[in-house]
C-alpha positions in Angstrom: -0.4 -0.1 0.1 2.5 2.7 -0.8 3.9 5.2 -3.7 3.2 9.0 -4.3 4.6 9.7 -7.5 1.5 10.8 -9.1 -0.1 12.0 -5.8 -1.1 15.1 -7.9 -2.9 13.4 -10.8 -4.4 10.9 -8.5 -5.9 13.7 -7.0 -7.1 15.3 -10.2 -8.2 12.3 -11.7 -10.6 12.1 -8.1 -12.0 15.2 -8.8 -13.3 14.6 -12.4 -14.5 11.3 -11.1 -16.2 13.1 -7.9 -17.8 15.3 -11.2 -19.0 12.7 -13.0 -20.6 10.5 -10.2 -24.2 10.4 -10.1 -24.4 12.2 -7.0 -28.0 12.1 -6.3 -27.7 8.0 -6.8 -24.9 8.2 -4.0 -27.7 10.5 -1.9 -30.7 8.5 -2.7 -28.4 5.2 -1.7 -27.5 6.4 1.5 -30.9 8.1 2.5 -32.2 4.7 2.2 -30.6 3.0 4.9 -32.2 3.8 8.4 -30.4 5.6 11.3 -28.6 2.3 14.1 -26.4 2.0 17.1 -23.7 -0.1 18.4 -22.3 -0.6 21.5 -19.2 1.3 22.0 -19.9 4.3 19.5 -22.0 7.1 20.8 -22.6 8.4 17.0 -25.3 7.5 14.9 -24.7 4.9 12.0 -26.1 4.0 9.1 -27.2 0.1 8.6 -28.8 -2.0 5.9 -28.5 -5.5 4.6 -28.6 -7.1 1.1 -30.2 -9.9 0.5 -27.7 -13.0 -1.4 -28.3 -16.4 -2.6 -26.6 -19.0 0.3 -25.4 -20.9 -3.0 -24.5 -17.9 -6.0 -24.8 -21.2 -8.3 -28.8 -21.7 -7.4 -30.4 -17.8 -7.4 -33.3 -19.0 -7.0 -32.7 -21.1 -3.7 -32.1 -20.3 -0.2 -31.3 -16.5 0.6 -29.5 -14.9 3.5 -28.9 -11.1 4.6 -25.7 -9.5 4.4 -25.7 -6.9 6.7 -23.6 -3.5 7.5 -22.9 -0.7 9.1 -21.3 2.7 7.8 -19.6 5.0 10.5 -20.6 8.4 8.8 -17.6 10.7 8.1 -16.8 13.7 9.8 -16.3 15.8 6.7 -17.8 14.1 3.9 -15.2 15.5 1.2 -15.3 12.2 -0.7 -18.9 11.1 -0.6 -18.2 8.7 -3.4 -15.3 6.8 -1.6 -15.1 4.4 1.9 -13.1 2.9 3.9 -13.9 -0.8 4.2 -12.3 -2.7 7.6 -12.6 -6.3 6.8 -12.2 -8.4 10.4 -9.7 -11.1 11.5 -10.6 -14.7 12.4 -11.6 -15.7 10.4 -14.9 -15.6 12.2 -14.9 -12.3 13.5 -17.7 -9.6 13.0 -17.0 -6.6 11.7 -19.8 -4.3 12.8 -19.3 -5.8 16.7 -15.7 -4.4 16.4 -16.7 -0.9 15.6 -15.2 0.8 18.2 -11.7 -0.3 17.4 -11.9 0.5 14.2 -13.8 3.9 14.8 -10.7 4.7 17.3 -8.1 3.4 15.3 -8.9 5.3 12.3 -10.1 8.2 13.6 -7.8 9.9 10.6 -9.5 8.2 8.4 -12.9 9.1 9.2 -12.5 13.1 9.0 -13.3 12.8 5.3 -14.3 9.3 4.4 -17.2 6.9 5.4 -15.9 3.5 7.2 -18.0 0.6 6.1 -18.1 -2.4 8.3 -19.3 -6.0 6.5 -20.3 -9.0 8.4 -18.8 -11.6 6.4 -21.6 -14.3 5.6 -21.3 -16.8 8.6 -20.2 -14.0 11.1 -22.1 -11.5 13.6 -25.7 -10.7 11.9 -25.2 -12.0 8.5 -26.7 -15.4 9.0 -23.9 -16.2 11.8 -22.6 -20.2 11.5 -22.2 -20.4 15.6 -21.4 -23.5 17.5 -22.8 -24.5 20.5 -21.4 -24.1 23.6 -21.0 -26.5 26.5 -22.5 -24.2 29.9 -22.2 -27.0 32.4 -19.2 -26.6 32.8 -17.7 -23.2 34.5 -14.7 -21.9 32.6 -12.3 -22.0 35.1 -12.6 -25.6 35.3 -13.3 -27.1 31.8 -11.0 -30.0 31.0 -9.8 -29.5 27.5 -8.1 -32.4 27.2 -11.8 -34.4 27.0 -12.5 -31.9 24.6 -13.4 -33.9 21.2 -13.0 -31.7 18.2 -15.0 -34.5 15.5 -18.1 -35.0 17.9 -18.3 -30.8 19.1 -17.8 -30.4 15.0 -20.7 -32.9 14.8 -22.6 -31.1 17.3 -22.4 -27.7 15.3 -23.5 -29.4 12.2 -26.6 -30.1 13.6 -27.2 -27.2 14.8 -27.1 -25.1 11.3 -29.2 -24.5 8.2 -28.5 -24.2 4.8 -25.2 -25.1 3.0 -22.2 -24.6 5.0 -20.0 -25.3 2.0 -21.1 -21.6 0.8 -19.4 -19.8 3.9 -15.8 -19.5 2.0 -14.1 -16.3 1.6 -14.4 -16.4 -2.6 -18.3 -16.8 -2.3 -18.3 -13.7 1.0 -16.1 -11.4 -1.7 -18.8 -11.2 -4.4 -21.0 -10.2 -1.1 -18.7 -7.5 -0.4 -18.8 -6.3 -3.8 -22.6 -6.4 -3.5 -22.6 -4.0 -1.1 -20.3 -1.5 -2.4 -22.8 -1.3 -5.6 -25.6 -1.0 -3.2 -24.1 1.9 -1.8 -23.0 3.4 -4.8 -19.3 4.2 -3.6 -17.1 4.4 -6.7 -14.1 3.5 -4.9 -13.1 1.4 -1.6 -9.4 1.9 0.1 -9.1 -1.7 2.0 -8.3 -2.2 5.5 -7.6 -6.0 6.2 -6.3 -7.4 9.5 -5.2 -10.9 9.7 -7.4 -13.3 8.2 -8.8 -10.0 6.5 -5.9 -9.2 4.5 -6.9 -12.7 2.9 -10.1 -11.3 1.8 -8.4 -7.9 0.9 -5.6 -9.8 -1.3 -8.8 -11.5 -2.9 -10.3 -8.1 -3.6 -7.1 -6.8 -5.6 -7.5 -9.8 -7.6 -11.0 -10.4 -8.5 -12.2 -6.5 -8.5 -9.1 -4.1 -8.8 -11.1 -1.4 -10.7 -13.2 -0.7 -7.5 -9.7 -0.4 -5.1 -8.2 2.7 -4.5 -5.7 1.2 -2.1 -5.3 -1.2 -0.3 -3.6 -2.1 4.0 -2.6 -5.4 4.9 -1.6 -5.5 8.5 -0.9 -9.1 10.0 -0.6 -10.4 6.4 -2.1 -13.6 5.7 -0.2 -14.4 2.3 -2.5 -16.5 -0.1 0.9 -18.8 -1.0 0.7 -19.7 3.1 -2.0 -22.2 4.9 -2.9 -20.3 8.3 -2.4 -23.8 10.3 1.4 -22.6 9.7 1.1 -20.2 12.9 1.9 -22.9 15.2 5.8 -22.1 13.9 4.6 -18.1 14.5 3.6 -18.7 17.7 7.3 -21.0 18.5 8.7 -17.6 16.9 7.2 -15.4 19.1 7.7 -17.3 22.6 11.4 -17.6 21.3 11.3 -13.3 20.9 10.2 -12.9 23.9 12.4 -15.4 26.0 16.0 -13.8 24.4 14.6 -10.3 24.8 14.2 -11.2 28.8 17.6 -12.6 28.4 18.8 -9.1 27.2 17.3 -7.5 29.7 19.9 -6.6 32.7 16.9 -6.4 35.2 14.4 -8.8 33.4 17.5 -11.5 33.1 18.5 -11.0 36.6 14.7 -11.3 37.9 13.8 -14.2 35.8 17.0 -16.0 35.1 16.7 -19.3 32.9 13.1 -18.3 31.8 13.3 -20.8 28.9 14.5 -23.8 31.6 11.9 -22.8 33.9 9.2 -22.5 31.7 9.6 -26.0 29.9 9.9 -27.4 33.3 5.8 -25.9 34.2 4.9 -27.6 30.3 5.9 -30.9 31.7 4.8 -30.6 35.0 1.2 -30.0 33.7 1.4 -32.6 31.0 2.3 -35.2 33.8 -0.6 -34.0 35.9 -2.5 -30.8 35.5 -3.2 -28.5 38.6 -6.5 -27.9 40.4 -6.2 -24.8 42.4 -8.0 -23.2 44.9 -8.6 -19.6 43.9 -10.7 -16.5 44.1 -12.6 -15.9 40.8 -11.1 -13.3 39.0 -14.6 -11.2 38.5 -16.8 -12.7 40.9 -14.5 -12.9 43.9 -15.7 -15.7 45.4 -13.8 -18.7 46.5 -13.4 -21.2 43.5 -11.5 -24.0 41.8 -8.9 -23.2 39.0 -8.2 -26.3 36.8 -5.2 -25.8 34.8 -3.8 -28.6 32.2 -0.8 -27.9 29.8 -3.1 -26.8 26.6 -4.6 -24.2 28.8 -1.7 -22.5 29.9 0.0 -22.8 26.3 -3.1 -21.2 25.2 -3.1 -18.6 28.0 0.6 -17.7 26.7 -0.1 -17.7 23.2 -3.0 -15.4 23.4 -0.9 -12.6 25.6 1.8 -12.6 23.1 -0.7 -10.8 20.6 -0.8 -7.4 22.4 2.2 -5.6 24.4 0.6 -5.0 27.6 -0.4 -8.9 28.2 2.9 -9.9 26.9 4.7 -8.1 29.6 3.2 -9.7 32.0 4.5 -13.4 31.0 8.3 -13.8 32.1 6.5 -13.0 35.6 3.3 -15.6 34.8 5.9 -18.3 33.9 8.7 -17.8 36.7 5.5 -17.8 39.1 4.2 -20.6 37.6 7.2 -22.4 37.8 7.5 -21.7 41.7 3.7 -23.1 42.0 2.1 -19.5 42.2 -0.5 -19.5 39.5 -2.2 -16.7 40.3 -0.5 -14.5 37.3 -1.8 -17.5 34.8 -5.2 -16.8 36.2 -5.4 -13.3 35.7 -4.4 -13.7 31.6 -6.6 -16.5 31.5 -9.8 -14.6 33.1 -9.0 -12.0 30.1 -10.4 -14.7 27.1 -13.0 -16.6 29.4 -15.7 -15.4 27.8 -14.6 -16.7 24.2 -13.2 -15.2 21.3 -16.2 -13.8 20.0 -15.6 -16.3 16.6 -17.8 -17.7 14.5 -16.3 -21.2 15.2 -18.8 -23.0 12.0 -17.7 -20.1 9.9 -13.6 -20.5 11.0 -14.1 -24.1 9.9 -15.8 -23.6 6.6 -13.1 -21.2 5.7 -9.9 -23.5 6.9 -11.5 -26.8 5.5 -11.7 -25.5 2.3 -8.8 -23.7 1.9 -6.3 -24.5 4.5 -5.8 -28.2 5.9 -5.1 -29.9 2.1 -2.3 -27.2 1.9 -0.5 -29.2 4.8 2.6 -30.4 3.1 4.5 -33.1 5.0 7.3 -30.9 5.8 4.3 -28.8 7.7 3.2 -30.9 9.4 7.0 -32.4 10.7 7.4 -29.0 12.0 4.0 -28.5 13.7 4.6 -32.2 15.1 7.9 -30.3 16.9 6.1 -27.3 17.8 5.1 -27.1 21.1 2.0 -25.4 20.4 1.1 -26.0 16.8 0.8 -29.7 17.2 -2.5 -29.8 19.6 -3.9 -27.1 17.2 -3.2 -29.1 13.7 -4.6 -32.4 15.6 -8.1 -30.4 16.5 -8.4 -28.7 13.4 -7.5 -31.6 11.2 -10.9 -33.6 13.4 -13.0 -30.9 12.7 -11.9 -31.0 9.2 -12.3 -34.2 8.5 -16.5 -34.1 9.3 -16.9 -30.7 8.2 -18.6 -30.6 4.4 -16.0 -28.8 2.3 -14.8 -28.7 -1.4 -10.9 -27.8 -1.4 -10.3 -24.6 -3.5 -8.3 -25.0 -6.5 -4.6 -24.2 -6.7 -5.1 -21.2 -8.2 -6.5 -19.4 -5.1 -2.9 -19.8 -3.6 -1.4 -17.6 -6.4 0.6 -14.7 -5.3 -1.3 -11.9 -5.8 -0.1 -9.7 -8.8 -1.2 -5.6 -8.6 -0.1 -2.6 -9.2 -2.4 -1.4 -6.7 -1.2 1.2 -4.0 -0.6 -1.2 -1.4 0.8 -0.9 2.3 1.4 -3.9 4.4 1.9 -3.6 7.9 3.7 -6.5 10.2 4.9 -6.4 14.1 8.1 -7.8 14.7 6.5 -9.6 17.7 3.2 -11.0 16.1 2.8 -14.6 17.0 0.5 -15.2 14.4 1.7 -13.6 11.1 5.5 -12.7 11.4 6.9 -10.4 9.2 8.6 -12.7 6.6 4.9 -13.7 5.3 4.1 -10.0 4.5 7.5 -9.9 2.2 5.7 -13.5 1.3 2.3 -12.1 0.0 4.5 -8.9 -1.9 6.5 -11.2 -4.0 3.9 -9.8 -7.5 2.8 -6.4 -5.9 4.8 -3.6 -8.2 3.1 -0.7 -5.9 4.1 -2.1 -2.8 5.6 -0.7 0.8 6.3 -2.9 3.9 6.2 -1.2 6.9 7.7 -3.2 10.6 6.9 -2.2 13.8 9.8 -3.9 15.8 8.1 -3.4 19.2 4.0 -4.0 17.7 2.6 -7.4 17.8 -0.6 -8.5 16.1 -2.6 -5.3 14.9 -0.4 -2.6 14.3 -2.3 0.0 13.1 -4.5 -1.0 17.1 -0.5 -0.3 18.8 0.8 2.1 17.4 0.7 5.5 15.2 -0.3 3.3 11.6 -3.7 4.6 12.1 -2.9 8.3 11.2 -0.7 7.3 9.0 -3.1 5.0 6.8 -5.0 8.3 6.4 -2.1 9.7 4.9 -1.6 7.2 2.3 -5.0 7.5 1.4 -5.0 11.1 0.5 -2.0 10.7 -1.1 -2.2 7.2 -3.2 2.0 6.9 -1.9 4.0 6.4 1.0 7.1 8.2 -0.5 6.4 11.4 1.3 5.0 9.9 4.6 7.4 10.0 7.8 6.8 6.6 9.1 9.3 6.7 11.8 6.9 6.9 14.8 6.5 3.5 13.8 9.9 2.6 14.2 10.2 4.7 17.3 7.5 3.1 19.3 8.9 2.3 22.7 10.1 -1.4 23.2 7.8 -2.5 26.3 8.7 -3.3 29.7 8.6 -6.0 31.4 6.6 -6.6 35.1 9.5 -7.8 37.7 6.7 -8.0 39.8 3.2 -6.5 40.1 4.0 -3.5 40.6 7.3 -2.5 39.4 7.7 -2.5 35.1 11.1 -3.3 33.7 11.3 -0.4 30.9 14.2 0.8 28.8 15.7 4.1 29.9 14.9 5.5 26.3 11.7 3.5 25.5 8.6 5.8 25.0 5.3 3.4 25.0 3.4 2.5 22.0 1.4 5.1 20.5 -1.9 4.9 19.0 -2.8 7.2 16.3 -4.2 10.2 18.2 -4.0 12.8 16.1 -6.3 14.2 13.6 -5.5 15.7 10.2 -5.2 19.1 9.4 
């Protein structure tokens, strides 16, 4: 998403396009959609839905509604353009993420609408939700008893319609149909994590509809997302090395890698049943901790700098038999990750599981976390109905659209080398790496402001991106109150400035 050589021409062309846009039709398209509100945003939004065939090859068959919401521009200078923010997962709702997108892209919203579409199978768009077992309290769940194949069968029994029709390529046509319905002439795409796959598919199939593209936490078309297990191992190795290199962290938590291995081995041999105070109610409770639950806590904590900073302390205390910090981190995810697991399965079982090569399987078999993730996904996909996509799906995107790729050096899901792979055939692309960010650079750094500049210019040539590089290295908690922060560090700053 970069480049600025012909920015003046781009601006002139946009003015011409605006003068030729059927403004009356655009205004009517907006007026036809009633106002609405979403949790976390005080402003009034515009909401609506379109009806589409569940199976595009059977247009007279079952219909589903694709819901969208528009966060209106503050100053509607570009009424024929919108910023389409595509959620990750796969399985997350874009509309439910509206407060995050609104805050992160406040500068973009100054002049352009922010368009959010709940992809089919998520949010309000015929969500493929799997039933949850509420008979066991979250703190006491024994994940060793989880049968992925059985749970998948139970999920399928609750769903109606054809679950094969919830793949990325089919959903892409829904996105384009919403653009046409709202009469936007150009979209500026932002795709985070799995959303970056959707954005790349948009680049391939509807390039004429796009002005710029930003890919944040990039999943290249050539890469199966099952390789995330290796990315998690990489991020944990970076954490352990960083702590060891910091004088105070290394002194406070010596031999942290060995202590981590000790905890994993201990929980593998015998899970812990702990008497604790419930983290939300304060009532006495029991906390059952297995090896994989512990590793899951570590994995999710790696996604953001503020939780990552607690991990050396949590690992060290766990090695000493004190799991209170682990409980604190686990409590952040007790209510689930808000994923529509049916849609998640529909994507991975049609687009990723069959790309498991023998080399990748061997590497994941040696992974600390990747092994169990692969086993569960394989068991689920053995049951889930899916038609594997063909090999053309996996070809790299060849494009001259101005494209900005963002990676966090500490990312436990989509490491920087994935972005390099994705841009191999992009002729108008720039890759920025935030050295102290994890997953979601726009949310953790100044990148939201820079993306607004990129959209305005159609290029990154004249954008100063030092703030992404200068975002300070986060500290590590030495105890419950003391943070070991380098003397020269400054906190990572999200986008807070407004465009002039």
